[in-house]
Short mmCIF file of the C-alpha atoms (twelve columns), coordinates in Angstrom:
data_MODEL
# 
_entry.id   MODEL 
# 
loop_
_atom_site.group_PDB 
_atom_site.id 
_atom_site.type_symbol 
_atom_site.label_atom_id 
_atom_site.label_alt_id 
_atom_site.label_comp_id 
_atom_site.label_asym_id 
_atom_site.label_seq_id 
_atom_site.Cartn_x 
_atom_site.Cartn_y 
_atom_site.Cartn_z 
_atom_site.pdbx_PDB_model_num 
ATOM 1   C CA . MET A 1   105.668 81.701 -56.428  1 
ATOM 2   C CA . LYS A 2   108.482 83.950 -58.133  1 
ATOM 3   C CA . ALA A 3   108.183 84.819 -61.528  1 
ATOM 4   C CA . ILE A 4   111.315 83.060 -63.334  1 
ATOM 5   C CA . LYS A 5   113.673 86.181 -64.914  1 
ATOM 6   C CA . TYR A 6   116.432 85.179 -67.256  1 
ATOM 7   C CA . PRO A 7   119.853 87.242 -68.137  1 
ATOM 8   C CA . VAL A 8   118.939 88.679 -71.180  1 
ATOM 9   C CA . VAL A 9   122.367 90.325 -72.711  1 
ATOM 10  C CA . GLU A 10  120.538 91.001 -76.098  1 
ATOM 11  C CA . ILE A 11  117.483 90.991 -77.644  1 
ATOM 12  C CA . PHE A 12  117.687 91.578 -81.634  1 
ATOM 13  C CA . THR A 13  116.508 91.228 -85.120  1 
ATOM 14  C CA . SER A 14  118.383 90.137 -88.060  1 
ATOM 15  C CA . ILE A 15  118.675 87.172 -90.506  1 
ATOM 16  C CA . GLN A 16  119.764 83.442 -89.882  1 
ATOM 17  C CA . GLY A 17  123.436 83.543 -90.929  1 
ATOM 18  C CA . GLU A 18  124.333 80.107 -90.137  1 
ATOM 19  C CA . GLY A 19  122.479 76.315 -91.019  1 
ATOM 20  C CA . THR A 20  119.644 75.039 -92.026  1 
ATOM 21  C CA . HIS A 21  117.719 78.508 -91.583  1 
ATOM 22  C CA . MET A 22  120.246 80.705 -93.214  1 
ATOM 23  C CA . GLY A 23  118.677 83.879 -94.787  1 
ATOM 24  C CA . LEU A 24  115.518 83.910 -92.795  1 
ATOM 25  C CA . PRO A 25  114.468 86.735 -90.925  1 
ATOM 26  C CA . ALA A 26  114.961 85.698 -86.961  1 
ATOM 27  C CA . ALA A 27  114.829 87.273 -83.545  1 
ATOM 28  C CA . PHE A 28  117.808 86.379 -81.527  1 
ATOM 29  C CA . ILE A 29  117.751 86.480 -77.696  1 
ATOM 30  C CA . ARG A 30  121.206 85.861 -76.473  1 
ATOM 31  C CA . LEU A 31  121.403 84.760 -72.518  1 
ATOM 32  C CA . ALA A 32  124.400 85.173 -70.501  1 
ATOM 33  C CA . GLY A 33  126.567 82.316 -68.534  1 
ATOM 34  C CA . CYS A 34  128.713 79.785 -70.642  1 
ATOM 35  C CA . ASN A 35  130.233 76.646 -69.433  1 
ATOM 36  C CA . LEU A 36  133.195 76.553 -72.041  1 
ATOM 37  C CA . ARG A 37  135.638 79.250 -72.799  1 
ATOM 38  C CA . CYS A 38  136.522 78.930 -76.653  1 
ATOM 39  C CA . ARG A 39  139.796 80.414 -77.819  1 
ATOM 40  C CA . TRP A 40  137.576 81.683 -80.941  1 
ATOM 41  C CA . CYS A 41  134.601 82.559 -79.197  1 
ATOM 42  C CA . ASP A 42  132.997 86.152 -80.708  1 
ATOM 43  C CA . THR A 43  130.499 86.006 -77.817  1 
ATOM 44  C CA . VAL A 44  132.859 86.831 -74.936  1 
ATOM 45  C CA . HIS A 45  130.270 89.713 -73.399  1 
ATOM 46  C CA . ALA A 46  127.830 87.380 -72.662  1 
ATOM 47  C CA . PHE A 47  129.967 84.960 -70.450  1 
ATOM 48  C CA . ASP A 48  129.040 87.638 -67.643  1 
ATOM 49  C CA . PRO A 49  125.495 87.916 -65.949  1 
ATOM 50  C CA . ALA A 50  126.204 91.325 -64.846  1 
ATOM 51  C CA . ASN A 51  126.269 92.242 -68.347  1 
ATOM 52  C CA . ALA A 52  122.762 90.926 -68.669  1 
ATOM 53  C CA . THR A 53  119.158 92.281 -67.694  1 
ATOM 54  C CA . TYR A 54  116.582 90.425 -65.765  1 
ATOM 55  C CA . LEU A 55  113.449 89.500 -67.812  1 
ATOM 56  C CA . THR A 56  110.309 87.365 -67.345  1 
ATOM 57  C CA . PRO A 57  109.255 84.964 -70.193  1 
ATOM 58  C CA . ASP A 58  106.504 87.699 -70.968  1 
ATOM 59  C CA . GLU A 59  108.771 90.439 -71.204  1 
ATOM 60  C CA . ILE A 60  111.265 88.640 -73.865  1 
ATOM 61  C CA . ALA A 61  108.593 87.453 -75.992  1 
ATOM 62  C CA . THR A 62  106.412 90.411 -76.262  1 
ATOM 63  C CA . GLY A 63  107.032 92.537 -79.709  1 
ATOM 64  C CA . LEU A 64  109.024 89.832 -81.373  1 
ATOM 65  C CA . ALA A 65  108.361 89.845 -84.762  1 
ATOM 66  C CA . PRO A 66  110.070 87.182 -86.887  1 
ATOM 67  C CA . GLN A 67  108.018 83.731 -86.777  1 
ATOM 68  C CA . LEU A 68  111.580 82.226 -86.227  1 
ATOM 69  C CA . VAL A 69  113.151 82.906 -82.679  1 
ATOM 70  C CA . VAL A 70  116.726 81.504 -81.726  1 
ATOM 71  C CA . ILE A 71  117.407 81.490 -78.179  1 
ATOM 72  C CA . THR A 72  121.821 81.654 -77.784  1 
ATOM 73  C CA . GLY A 73  124.189 82.698 -75.749  1 
ATOM 74  C CA . GLY A 74  126.697 81.764 -74.008  1 
ATOM 75  C CA . GLU A 75  125.186 78.500 -73.480  1 
ATOM 76  C CA . PRO A 76  121.413 78.929 -73.094  1 
ATOM 77  C CA . THR A 77  121.321 75.493 -72.041  1 
ATOM 78  C CA . LEU A 78  122.224 76.565 -68.540  1 
ATOM 79  C CA . HIS A 79  118.701 77.846 -67.860  1 
ATOM 80  C CA . ASP A 80  115.374 76.350 -67.623  1 
ATOM 81  C CA . LEU A 81  114.226 77.639 -70.985  1 
ATOM 82  C CA . GLY A 82  110.568 75.866 -70.085  1 
ATOM 83  C CA . PRO A 83  108.870 79.011 -69.208  1 
ATOM 84  C CA . LEU A 84  110.550 81.048 -71.995  1 
ATOM 85  C CA . VAL A 85  109.691 78.405 -74.742  1 
ATOM 86  C CA . ALA A 86  106.079 78.467 -73.574  1 
ATOM 87  C CA . ALA A 87  105.767 81.971 -73.434  1 
ATOM 88  C CA . LEU A 88  107.165 82.552 -77.446  1 
ATOM 89  C CA . HIS A 89  104.957 79.380 -78.730  1 
ATOM 90  C CA . ALA A 90  101.718 81.449 -77.177  1 
ATOM 91  C CA . ARG A 91  102.566 84.010 -79.769  1 
ATOM 92  C CA . GLY A 92  102.985 81.810 -82.338  1 
ATOM 93  C CA . LYS A 93  106.895 81.365 -82.903  1 
ATOM 94  C CA . TYR A 94  109.073 78.813 -84.061  1 
ATOM 95  C CA . VAL A 95  111.625 78.143 -81.416  1 
ATOM 96  C CA . ALA A 96  115.340 77.462 -82.009  1 
ATOM 97  C CA . ILE A 97  118.086 76.827 -79.508  1 
ATOM 98  C CA . GLU A 98  121.905 76.742 -80.348  1 
ATOM 99  C CA . THR A 99  124.227 75.418 -77.824  1 
ATOM 100 C CA . ASN A 100 127.339 73.628 -77.332  1 
ATOM 101 C CA . GLY A 101 125.970 70.298 -77.061  1 
ATOM 102 C CA . THR A 102 127.145 69.540 -73.555  1 
ATOM 103 C CA . ASN A 103 123.689 69.731 -71.733  1 
ATOM 104 C CA . PRO A 104 120.603 67.571 -72.348  1 
ATOM 105 C CA . ILE A 105 117.796 69.611 -73.556  1 
ATOM 106 C CA . PRO A 106 114.510 68.190 -72.038  1 
ATOM 107 C CA . GLU A 107 111.884 67.110 -74.643  1 
ATOM 108 C CA . LYS A 108 109.330 69.121 -71.903  1 
ATOM 109 C CA . TRP A 109 110.994 72.033 -73.052  1 
ATOM 110 C CA . GLY A 110 109.539 71.872 -76.432  1 
ATOM 111 C CA . ILE A 111 111.825 73.653 -78.279  1 
ATOM 112 C CA . ASP A 112 111.256 72.909 -82.223  1 
ATOM 113 C CA . TRP A 113 115.033 73.323 -83.810  1 
ATOM 114 C CA . VAL A 114 118.280 72.256 -81.805  1 
ATOM 115 C CA . THR A 115 121.454 73.683 -83.463  1 
ATOM 116 C CA . ALA A 116 124.007 71.571 -81.682  1 
ATOM 117 C CA . SER A 117 127.905 73.044 -82.292  1 
ATOM 118 C CA . PRO A 118 130.123 70.815 -80.224  1 
ATOM 119 C CA . LYS A 119 133.237 72.008 -79.040  1 
ATOM 120 C CA . PRO A 120 136.883 71.105 -79.058  1 
ATOM 121 C CA . ASN A 121 137.321 71.689 -75.408  1 
ATOM 122 C CA . SER A 122 134.653 69.784 -74.253  1 
ATOM 123 C CA . GLY A 123 135.596 66.734 -75.975  1 
ATOM 124 C CA . TYR A 124 133.594 67.142 -79.202  1 
ATOM 125 C CA . LEU A 125 130.718 65.774 -76.108  1 
ATOM 126 C CA . LEU A 126 127.466 65.626 -77.866  1 
ATOM 127 C CA . ALA A 127 124.518 65.254 -74.755  1 
ATOM 128 C CA . CYS A 128 122.053 66.431 -76.462  1 
ATOM 129 C CA . GLN A 129 119.378 65.354 -79.135  1 
ATOM 130 C CA . ALA A 130 120.113 68.027 -82.291  1 
ATOM 131 C CA . ASP A 131 118.542 68.752 -85.393  1 
ATOM 132 C CA . GLU A 132 121.781 69.931 -87.053  1 
ATOM 133 C CA . LEU A 133 125.222 69.906 -86.237  1 
ATOM 134 C CA . LYS A 134 127.900 72.301 -86.542  1 
ATOM 135 C CA . TYR A 135 131.642 71.912 -86.206  1 
ATOM 136 C CA . VAL A 136 134.220 75.144 -86.396  1 
ATOM 137 C CA . VAL A 137 136.820 74.121 -88.627  1 
ATOM 138 C CA . ASP A 138 140.121 75.336 -86.752  1 
ATOM 139 C CA . ASP A 139 143.746 74.182 -87.284  1 
ATOM 140 C CA . GLU A 140 143.325 71.562 -85.000  1 
ATOM 141 C CA . PHE A 141 140.118 70.128 -86.279  1 
ATOM 142 C CA . THR A 142 139.500 66.645 -87.935  1 
ATOM 143 C CA . LEU A 143 137.096 64.804 -88.869  1 
ATOM 144 C CA . ASP A 144 137.520 61.916 -86.515  1 
ATOM 145 C CA . CYS A 145 135.021 64.177 -83.861  1 
ATOM 146 C CA . VAL A 146 132.160 64.508 -86.724  1 
ATOM 147 C CA . ALA A 147 129.098 62.396 -85.152  1 
ATOM 148 C CA . ASP A 148 127.841 61.576 -88.571  1 
ATOM 149 C CA . ASP A 149 124.908 59.379 -87.265  1 
ATOM 150 C CA . ALA A 150 123.603 62.202 -84.728  1 
ATOM 151 C CA . VAL A 151 121.254 63.658 -86.906  1 
ATOM 152 C CA . PRO A 152 119.834 63.385 -91.016  1 
ATOM 153 C CA . PRO A 153 121.788 63.507 -93.765  1 
ATOM 154 C CA . GLY A 154 123.086 66.762 -94.957  1 
ATOM 155 C CA . ARG A 155 122.680 68.300 -91.765  1 
ATOM 156 C CA . ILE A 156 125.917 68.263 -90.719  1 
ATOM 157 C CA . PHE A 157 128.147 71.970 -91.574  1 
ATOM 158 C CA . LEU A 158 131.797 72.672 -91.484  1 
ATOM 159 C CA . GLN A 159 131.626 75.913 -90.295  1 
ATOM 160 C CA . VAL A 160 134.290 78.129 -91.553  1 
ATOM 161 C CA . GLU A 161 136.046 80.282 -88.598  1 
ATOM 162 C CA . SER A 162 135.639 83.813 -88.292  1 
ATOM 163 C CA . ALA A 163 135.942 84.240 -92.266  1 
ATOM 164 C CA . ARG A 164 139.760 82.777 -91.631  1 
ATOM 165 C CA . PRO A 165 140.856 81.882 -95.129  1 
ATOM 166 C CA . GLU A 166 142.881 79.078 -94.320  1 
ATOM 167 C CA . SER A 167 139.793 77.810 -92.415  1 
ATOM 168 C CA . ALA A 168 137.430 78.249 -95.671  1 
ATOM 169 C CA . LYS A 169 139.958 76.196 -97.663  1 
ATOM 170 C CA . LYS A 170 140.592 73.316 -95.156  1 
ATOM 171 C CA . ALA A 171 136.344 72.821 -94.488  1 
ATOM 172 C CA . PHE A 172 136.107 73.092 -98.418  1 
ATOM 173 C CA . ALA A 173 138.319 70.592 -98.886  1 
ATOM 174 C CA . LEU A 174 137.036 68.220 -96.602  1 
ATOM 175 C CA . VAL A 175 133.945 68.520 -98.101  1 
ATOM 176 C CA . MET A 176 134.806 68.179 -101.041 1 
ATOM 177 C CA . GLU A 177 137.197 65.149 -100.450 1 
ATOM 178 C CA . ASN A 178 134.159 63.594 -98.370  1 
ATOM 179 C CA . PRO A 179 131.350 63.589 -100.973 1 
ATOM 180 C CA . GLU A 180 129.864 60.191 -99.026  1 
ATOM 181 C CA . ARG A 181 129.302 61.625 -96.021  1 
ATOM 182 C CA . GLY A 182 126.944 64.658 -96.950  1 
ATOM 183 C CA . LEU A 183 128.937 67.350 -95.528  1 
ATOM 184 C CA . ARG A 184 128.046 70.686 -95.818  1 
ATOM 185 C CA . LEU A 185 130.184 74.022 -95.813  1 
ATOM 186 C CA . GLY A 186 129.168 76.153 -93.313  1 
ATOM 187 C CA . ILE A 187 129.953 80.031 -93.851  1 
ATOM 188 C CA . GLN A 188 128.193 82.981 -91.362  1 
ATOM 189 C CA . LEU A 189 126.173 84.867 -93.965  1 
ATOM 190 C CA . HIS A 190 125.445 87.953 -91.732  1 
ATOM 191 C CA . LYS A 191 128.996 88.686 -91.314  1 
ATOM 192 C CA . ILE A 192 129.423 88.166 -95.308  1 
ATOM 193 C CA . LEU A 193 126.572 90.972 -95.431  1 
ATOM 194 C CA . GLY A 194 128.002 93.395 -92.871  1 
ATOM 195 C CA . VAL A 195 124.564 92.984 -90.691  1 
ATOM 196 C CA . ASP A 196 124.120 92.022 -87.294  1 
# 
């Protein structure tokens, strides 16, 4: 049987700059391919599998130092992540995924933490169970799309769009004007610090 290989755009170590695990050291595995095209995407280099190196789960999992490993993209749910997650778990890793939420995430994959970031060009579709939600606050964003009951209170982040001042002001106002919803302001700490 042929071993599964994943289109890996990059593997790097940094801090988790967003969400509940912000500030923790993490290894990031960026896989190629995405089913959406968002105008403010900051990882367009991950769209094309031609930019990837194809690696087995063991090749990917070997030598990752941080306890937290984040599988991201592109859109990582386009791939069968079960073998990769198993290889990471075999090395004692806590495995998180960052997804746009448009695809179900099979329980058998065994992912420990799911961050879903529903996007406007999918109609803010949330087709998976998530542990936290991130919504990019662009000019068109309203709270109507927020799935309040999809995650526990305090795990919905209104994410500032690429440090745009107008996005930051809008996200701040929405959080402050709606305290009963338990919304949190989301930033990209790694960009503020100037690290990858």
